[in-house]
N, C-alpha and C positions, 0 to 999 in steps of 0.2 A: 959775570954781570951781563945783563941784556944790552943789546944794541938799542939806541934811542933815536927818536926823531921828534920834531916840534911841528905842530899844526898851528899856523899863524895866518894872519890876514892883514890887509892894509888898514882895516877899521873894524869896529864893532858892527854886529849885524850883518856880517858878510857870509856866514855859514860855517864858522869854525866848529861849533858844537854839533851841528848836523854831521859834518864829516868825521869829527872825532868819535862820536858815539856809534855812528854807522861803521866806521873802520874797526873799532874795538869789537863790536858785535859780529862783524863779518869774519874777522880773523879768529875770534874765539870759536865760531861755528866750524872753522876749518881745522880746529885742534891746536891753534897757536896759543901758547901761554903768553897772554898780553897783559901788561899793566899800564897804569896811567897816573899822571901827576898833573896838577893845575898850577900855572904861573899866576902869582899874585894873590891878593886877599879875597878869596872866594870860598864860601862854605856851602854852596849849593851844588856846583858842578862835580866836586869829588864824590858826592853820593850817587850821581848818575854814572860816573866812572865805575864805581864799585858794583852797581847793578849790571853794567855791561860786561865787566871783566870777571866778577866773582872774587876780586882782590881789593884790599884797601887802597885808597888813593890819598895822596897828601898834597899840600901846597908847597911850592918853592917860591920864595919871595926875596928878591935881592935887596929890597929896601929894608925890610924888617929883620932878616936873618943874617947872622954872621956867616963867614965862609965855611967854618967847620960844621955848623948845623945844616947849612944848605947842601953841602956835599954829602954829609951823612944821610940825610933824608933821601936824596937821589939814589945813593948807593943801595940803601935798604929797599927802596921801591923797586929796584931792578933785580933784586935777588930772586932766583927761581923763575924768572920770566924769559921768554925768547925776544920780546920787544917791549920797550917802554915808550909810551906816547905822552908827550907833554902838550897840553892844550894851553894856548896863549891867552892873554887877556888883551882887550882893546886891539889897537894896531901893534904890529911887531915891535916898533921902536918907541912906542908911547910909554913914558914914565912920568915922574913928578919933578918939580923944580929943584928939590934938595936931595943931596946924596945921603942915603941911610947907611945901614950896616955894611952892605956890599956894593950897592949901586942905587940907581934911581927907580928900581922896580920894573923896568921894561923886560919883556921876554927876550929881546935881543941880547941882554946881558947873560941870560941863561944859555942861549945858543953859543955865545962867545966862550963862556966858561967851560961848557961841556964838549963843545965841538959837534953837537947834534945838528944835522942838516935840518933845514926848514922846508916843510911842504906848505907852499903859499896858496891860500884859497882866494881867488879873485872873482868878484862879482862882475860877470860879463854883460849884465843887462845894460842896454843902451850903448854898447861899444863893441868893436871887433879888434882890428889891428892895434888900436890905441891901448888895449890891455898890455901889449908887449912893452910899450913905453913905461907903463907903471911897473911892470915886473923888472925891467932893466934898472929903474931907479932903486928898487928895493935890493936888487942883486949887487949893486955897486955902492950902496950907502955906507956900509961898514966892511972893511976888509976881513974882519974876524967873524963875520956871519955869512953862512953859505946857504943860498937858496938852491935846494937840491931838486926841486920839482914844483909843478903848478897843477892845481885842480881848478878848473873853471866852474863857477856856479851860475845858475839862472841862464843857461844857454837856451836859445829858442829853436834851433834847428841844426842838422848836420853841417849845413853851409856856414852857419854862425860859428860852430865849433872849429871848422876848418880854417876860416879866416883868422880867428884869434889864435888858435893853436899853432898854425904854421908860423905866424909872426913870432910867437914866444919861442918855439923850437929853433928858429933861426938865430936866436941869442945863445944857443948851446944849452938851454935849460929844458928838460923834458916835460912834456904835458902828460900827466899821469891819470887824468880823468876829466870828464865834463858832465856836470850834473844838470839835468833838465829841471825846470820849475816843478816843484812838488809841494804845494802848500798844505796838502793833507798830511804830510809827514812832520809838520812843525809841532813842537811841544808847547803846552799851555804855559802862560806867564802870569805873574802878578807884580806888585810894585817894587819888589827887590830883585826881580829877575824871574827865572823859571819857577813854576810851582814845584815844590820839593819832590824829590824822587819818591818818597814813601806815600805822597798824596796823589801822584800822577796815576790816573785810572788806566789799567791795562798796560803798565809800563813794559812788562816783558814782551808783550805782543808788539808794542811800538818799537822797542829796540830791535826785535827780530825783523820788522819791516824795514827799519833803517839799514840794518845789516844787508838785507837782500838788495836794497836800492844802491848802496855803495858798491857791493860786489858786482853789480851789473854795469856800473858806470865808471869804476876806478880800477886800474890795473893793480891788483893786490900783490902780485909777485914782484913787480918793479918797485912798489912802495916798500915792501919788506927789504929789498936789496938796497934801498936808499939809506937805511938806518946805519948808524955807527956807534961804537962804544964810547962812553964818556972819557974825556981826557982829564977830568977833574979827579982829585983824590977821594979817598973813602971817607974823609971827614971824621966826625965824632958821633958817638952814641949818647952823649949827655943830653938830658931833657932840655927842651927849650925854656921851660920854667920849672922851678922846684915844685914837687907835689904839694898840694894844699894841706895834706895830712896823710896818715897811713891808710885809713879807710875813708874813702871819699864818696859821699852820696851825690849823685848827679841826676838832675831832673832831665827826663827824656820822654818826649811825646810830641804831638803835632805843634804844641806851643813852644817847645824848647828843643830846637834841633841844630842851632848854629854852633857846633863844636868843631874846633880844628882837630882833625885826626892825629896830627903829630903831637899835640899837647897831651892828649889822654894816653897815646901809645908811649910817650916819654915818661909819663907818671908811672905807668905799669912797669916799664923797663927799669925804673928806679926802685921798684918794690912796692908801690902803692896798690891797694885793692880798690877797684871801682864797683860801686853798687848803684844800680839805676832804679829810679822810681818815677811814677807818672802823676804829676799834679792834676791833670785832667781826669784821671781815674780816681781822684781824691785820695791819693796815697801820701802819707807823711814820709820824710826821710827815714831810711831804715835805722833801727836801733843799733847802737854801737858805732855809728859813724863819728869820726873825729873832725870832719869838715863837710860842708855842703856847698855845692856849686850849682847855680842857676844860670845856664848859658842863655844866649840870645835865641830868637825865633820869632814867632808871630803871636805873642800874647794878646795883641789888640784884636785878633780875629776870634779869640776865645775868652774875652774878658768876663763875660757873664758866667761862664762855667767855672772859671778860676775864682770869681767872687763867691760862688756857691759851694766851693770845695772846702768845707770847714775842717775836715780831718787834715788836709794838706796845710791850710793856713795855721791851724792851732799847732800842728806838729812842727812847722817851720819856726814858729815863734818859740816853742819849747826848745828846739835845737839851738836857736841863737843864744839862749841863756847858758849853754854849755860849751858850744864849739863855734868856730868861725863860719859865717854864711857869706858867700861871695856871689854877686850877680853881675852879669855883663849885659848891657843893652836891654833886651827884653826881660832878662832876669832881674836887672836893676829896676825896671819899671814895676815888676810884680812885687819887689821888696818895698815899694813906696806906699804912700797913703792911698792914692787914687789913680785910676787910669780912665781917661775919657776916650771912648771909641769914635770911629769916623762918623757915626750918627749923632754924636753929641751926648751920648748917655754916659754918665760917670759911674764907674764901678769901684767899690772898695777893694783895695789890695791888702797885703799882709801887714803893712804899717811898721816894718822893721826899720825903715828909713822915712824921712819926711818928704821925699820928692813926690811931686804931683805932675803927671804927664798927660798929654792930649794928642789925639790924631784928628781932631775936628778941623784943625787948620794945619794941613801938612806942610812941613818945611824940610827940605833935604839937608842932611848933615853928612858930608862925605869927605874922607881924606885920611892919610896916615897921621899918626900921633906919636910923638916922642915924649915920654913922660918920666917923672920920678915920683916915688912914693913920699908922702908927707908925714907918714908915721910908720912905726914898726907894725908888722902884721903877717898874715899867712903868705902874702905875696913877696915878703922879704923885709929887710930892715929899712928904716927911713933913708931916703936918698937913692934907693936902688933904681937903676934905669930900666925902663920898660919900652918895648916897641909894639905898636898896635895900630888899629884903624877904627874909624867910625863909618857906619853906613845905615842911616835910619831916617825916618820922616817924622819922628815924634817931636813935639814941642814941650819944653819944660815950663810948666805954669809956676812952679815954686820948688825950690830945693829944700825948704824948711830951714831949721836951725842946726842941721848936722854939720860937722866939720868936713871939709873937702878931703878927697882921697888922693888926688894927683895934682901935680903941677905939670902943665903940658905945653908943647909947641906943635905947630903944624909942620909938614914936611919941608916947607920953605923957610922954616925958622921963625915964623911969626908967632907971637906969644898968644896962647889961648887961655892963659890964666889958670885958676884952680878948677878942676873937674871932679865930678862924682861926689860921693857922700860916705861917711863912716860914723857909726854910732855903736858903741860897745863892741860886740863881736861881729856886727853886720857891716858890710862894706860893698860898694859897687860903683859902676860908672857906665857910661855909654860906650866906652872904649873896649873893643875886642882885642885882647892881648894875643900877640903872636910869639913873642920871644923876649928874653931879657936883653937889655941893651949893652 
């Protein structure tokens, strides 16, 4: 198994993704077999990891995943690699109020469980020696989390680097790099984070440029030497959720991209066959499928095209008469009656469910969800526990007359009531499922 390290920061927006992608690209260019994983419920960063490494990337989530699943995913991600890099979410110690399957969802819990050292990215803008006080606090906050090195970001000059770096090294923590301000290397963003990897223009050239930038300003040899093997067990190979069927048709294009890699990989490992189709290309689910999955994504950006995709819409309706059709978040919206885009234009959707949604008045819905099924179905028997999260800006105008799919609580235990919809073989909700509970 590969040695591992974690790239983390005191807060979001500090430079974790820049350092992670640049380090992955730089090491791959040197011939290092490098893999990556992402801490927390993020379905955009793993696609960038895959583009940078040429290997699948998965999520590790201590709130939603039990210990066997967590350890198994980490072990499989490390197979065949020389180094496994874990990109943190938010700040290193940031989690939620309620404990989930293994913890609160913080990256620090992954560091403690695996023993992987943390490479801390510190934004040095507006400070010099004071950066050392911040690093000291992070280094001493938990005895079971090791800050193995620091990379300064947004340094203004060699003198700036020397003032901050000398103070940090006086703590006994090595400074492994200092990144000058480079706004031209930033990746484009939209309302849910980065523009998706497949949509980022010139991604390979951007990654190569990031790799050269990191190779110039970070000591790659000392960074490699920092990594350590995981002390966690090998976990289990069992799928996070049972397959929806034997032959699963999955929508995949620019409107349907938010698929957790560990879910589909687990379904395949359990013997399921995955067959992909593109609603934006006006394709129907492949014949012979015994389940259809519409994942999340950005259908609100393509609502007009989806409304005009009659082969897709008719084919999905026909499939729902024979086999279960399951939609998450964006997929759930497409299964509804209508979708109102940000300009206030209402588009007809497939009508498998009665829900009507809108982006005309955006409202953030964000957080972990602990749920149980309200009826038997392809996700399991009634009462089955499920772990997932919501992250969207859509408003529900009406849920129609459909029965709800889930009974849910937030991470802190507060009651969210009944969520989602089910009608016949059609079912869906805004919750992105991560694992069984």
